[in-house]
C-alpha positions in Angstrom: 0.1 0.7 0.0 1.1 2.7 -1.3 2.2 6.0 1.7 2.4 9.2 1.4 4.4 11.7 4.1 3.1 15.2 4.4 5.4 18.4 5.2 4.7 21.9 6.0 6.5 24.6 7.4 5.3 28.1 6.0 3.4 30.0 9.3 0.9 32.1 7.5 -1.6 29.7 7.5 -3.6 30.2 4.3 -2.0 32.6 3.3 0.3 30.3 3.0 0.9 30.0 -1.0 3.5 26.8 -0.2 0.6 25.4 1.7 -1.6 26.3 -1.1 0.6 23.8 -3.3 1.4 21.0 -1.4 -2.6 20.1 -0.8 -3.1 20.8 -3.8 -0.2 18.1 -4.1 -2.1 15.3 -1.2 -5.1 15.5 -3.3 -3.4 14.2 -6.7 -1.7 11.9 -4.8 -4.7 10.9 -3.4 -6.3 10.7 -6.6 -3.8 8.5 -8.0 -3.2 6.2 -4.9 -7.2 5.7 -3.9 -5.7 2.9 -0.8 -2.4 5.0 0.0 -2.6 6.5 3.4 -0.8 9.2 5.0 1.4 10.0 7.5 0.6 14.3 7.6 3.5 17.2 9.3 3.0 20.5 10.3 6.3 22.1 11.2 5.1 25.8 10.1 2.7 24.8 13.6 4.1 22.6 15.9 8.6 22.7 14.9 10.5 20.0 16.2 13.6 20.9 18.2 17.2 22.5 16.3 20.0 20.1 17.2 21.4 20.8 20.9 24.3 19.4 22.9 22.0 16.6 24.0 21.2 15.6 20.0 24.2 16.7 19.1 26.5 13.5 20.8 23.4 10.9 20.5 23.9 9.3 17.7 27.8 9.1 18.8 26.7 7.3 21.8 26.0 3.6 22.5 21.9 3.9 22.9 22.4 2.3 26.0 24.6 4.9 27.8 22.5 7.5 26.6 21.3 10.3 29.2 18.3 11.0 29.8 18.4 13.7 27.7 20.2 11.6 24.6 17.4 10.1 24.9 14.5 11.3 23.9 16.9 13.1 20.7 17.1 10.1 19.9 14.0 8.9 20.2 13.1 12.1 17.6 15.5 11.4 14.8 14.3 7.9 15.3 10.7 8.7 14.5 11.0 11.3 11.4 13.7 9.4 10.0 11.7 6.6 10.7 8.4 8.3 9.7 11.0 9.2 5.6 11.0 6.0 5.0 7.8 4.6 5.3 7.3 7.1 2.3 6.6 5.6 -0.9 6.4 10.2 -1.3 7.6 12.8 0.4 6.0 16.5 0.0 7.5 18.9 1.4 6.3 22.7 1.2 9.4 25.2 1.3 8.7 29.1 1.4 11.3 31.6 1.4 12.0 33.5 4.7 14.6 36.4 4.0 16.7 34.1 0.8 16.8 30.9 3.0 15.0 28.1 4.5 12.3 28.3 7.8 14.2 27.6 10.2 12.4 24.7 11.0 13.1 22.3 8.4 17.0 23.5 8.9 16.2 21.4 12.1 13.8 18.3 10.7 17.1 17.3 7.8 20.2 18.1 10.9 17.7 15.3 12.4 17.9 13.1 8.8 21.6 12.9 8.8 21.8 10.1 11.2 24.5 8.1 10.5 23.2 4.1 11.0 19.9 4.6 10.0 19.8 7.3 7.0 23.5 7.2 6.5 25.3 3.3 6.0 28.1 3.6 8.8 30.6 1.6 6.7 30.1 2.7 3.0 28.7 6.3 3.7 25.3 5.7 1.2 22.5 7.2 2.3 19.9 4.7 2.9 16.6 6.8 2.3 16.5 7.3 -1.4 14.2 5.4 -4.1 11.8 7.3 -3.1 9.6 10.6 -4.4 10.7 14.2 -3.3 8.8 16.6 -3.7 9.1 20.4 -2.5 5.9 22.8 -3.3 8.8 26.2 -2.8 7.8 29.3 -3.1 9.4 33.0 -3.0 8.0 36.3 -2.4 10.0 37.8 -4.8 12.3 37.5 -8.3 14.6 35.1 -8.3 15.4 34.5 -11.7 18.0 34.3 -14.3 19.3 37.4 -15.2 16.6 39.6 -12.4 18.8 41.6 -9.3 18.6 39.2 -7.3 19.7 36.3 -9.1 20.9 33.4 -6.9 19.6 35.1 -3.2 17.0 31.9 -3.0 19.3 29.5 -0.4 16.7 27.6 0.6 16.4 26.3 -3.3 19.9 25.2 -3.5 20.5 24.2 0.4 18.7 21.5 -0.1 19.7 18.9 -2.6 23.3 20.0 -0.4 21.2 19.6 2.7 20.0 16.0 2.1 22.4 14.4 -0.5 24.1 11.9 2.2 21.0 10.7 3.1 20.3 9.1 -0.7 17.2 11.9 -1.0 16.8 14.3 -4.4 14.4 16.3 -4.3 12.3 17.4 -7.0 11.6 21.4 -7.0 8.2 22.6 -7.9 8.0 26.7 -7.6 6.0 30.0 -7.8 7.4 32.5 -7.2 6.2 36.8 -6.7 3.9 35.5 -4.1 3.8 38.8 -2.2 2.9 41.0 -5.3 -0.8 40.5 -4.6 0.2 41.6 -1.3 2.8 44.5 -2.5 1.6 47.9 -3.9 5.1 48.2 -4.9 5.5 45.1 -6.4 1.6 45.2 -8.7 2.8 44.9 -11.7 4.1 41.6 -11.6 0.6 40.6 -11.2 0.5 39.0 -14.0 3.4 36.9 -13.8 3.1 35.6 -10.5 -0.7 35.3 -11.5 1.9 33.4 -14.5 4.2 31.4 -12.1 1.0 30.1 -9.5 -0.6 28.6 -12.6 2.8 26.7 -13.3 3.4 24.6 -10.9 -0.7 24.0 -10.2 -0.3 23.1 -13.9 3.1 20.8 -12.4 1.4 19.2 -9.8 -1.2 18.1 -11.7 0.6 16.0 -14.3 2.8 14.8 -11.1 0.7 11.2 -10.8 -1.0 11.1 -14.7 0.1 7.9 -15.9 -1.1 7.0 -12.1 -3.8 8.1 -12.7 -5.1 6.2 -16.0 
């Protein structure tokens, strides 16, 4: 039975474009996999703790020697890695905050880097590869080639590197200029924003078309 892990990270609630896109993708996945199951995690509403001293040491200490703090941190890491392992498809809603990913997403990725769980400790091979990883990204401005802020999107640049040790390979579907409708200074870019959003929605609708036929 197919299983989906659906993750959101925006703090914008119903105003979030990344949530809108990830919800659309989750609905399309359910339509293509009517018998499938879904796990949902909201990093925006319920962020996981960042790696601290206990968490950083937990993977280097045998479980039998864990302090209570290390045991709790390791249990959290195991839970997050197992969520990914249980999924055939992972959907991640990824907004751009201050030119980078939400810190909650960085924390999630840090927990996934776990030798013995997501990385073979002998070969360093990633153990989470072979599953679909679709990232529904949104960014308020324009960061494409030739724009004044080309290269300033450090979320989309970083994530493939961040998860590379685990074997995950993200595919991005991105809507940009999402602030155009709400920022008067960007009003002239609304047609481009609408075009970008429509293109992202079309890409989502085509994700599992063969499975629906």
